[in-house]
N, C-alpha and C positions, 0 to 999 in steps of 0.2 A: 373716775369715782373710786373713790374707797371704800374696799369692804371687810367689811369685821366681821368674826365670828363672833358668838355669844353665847350662853346657856342660860337657862331659866335665872331669873333673879341679877342676870349682870346688867350693866351698866355703859353708857355711852356717854361720855360727854361731848358736850360741842361751847366751847368756848367756855363762858365762867357760870355760865348762866342755863343751861338746858341740859337736864338728862334726859336720856332715853333709855326703859327700861324693859328688856322681858319680862313680860308676868306671865303669857301662859304659852304655850306648844301644843296644838292638836293636831295631829298629822300635818297637812301642808300650811296649815294657819297657824302667823305667828302673832300674838296678843304685847302689842306695846304699849307703855306708861309713857306718859311726856311731861314732867316738870320743867316748867319757862315761869317766865315773870310775868305778868299780866301786860303789860306793852307789848311782847313777842305772840305774834299771831301763829297757831298753828291748826293748820286746816288740813284734809284729808288731800289726796290730787285733784278728784273730782271735785270736790265741795269747791277749791281753791280755785280751778278752772273754770267754772259756774258765775263766780265771782267775780274774775277779770273777765266774763263774757256780755255779762251785767252792766259792770262799767264800761267795757266799749260803747254798750250798745246805748245807754243813759247821756253819755258824750256828746251822742249824736244829735241827741233830739234838741229839735230847736226849740229855744227859750219860752216863746207863746207857746208848746205844748205841755210846758211843766208848770207856769204859771199858776194856771188852777189850783194842783195838785200843793204847792207851796204855799198858795196866800186865797185862799176860795174864799167866793164872794160870799157877801153877807145881807142873809136877808132881813129886811127890816119888818122887827115883830110890833106889836102895837098893844099895849097891857090899860085897861082898862081898873081900875081900882072903884071899885064902889063902896 
């Protein structure tokens, strides 16, 4: 792990496209701003882990369990015109 020290308004570059800027420091909390291209997904770790967990659970589903969600049965509707 690379450990860097930054002060308020200083930035860390990751590659050529991602900037991490220290936006605010209050007590033991640091607020970071992330600038990245739209195709780069940025999540807090706990959100990333929840997404991964949901993806693993979805991958274990039987295709018959998800078929009604993907293509729900359409009920016929009779419309009479007078």
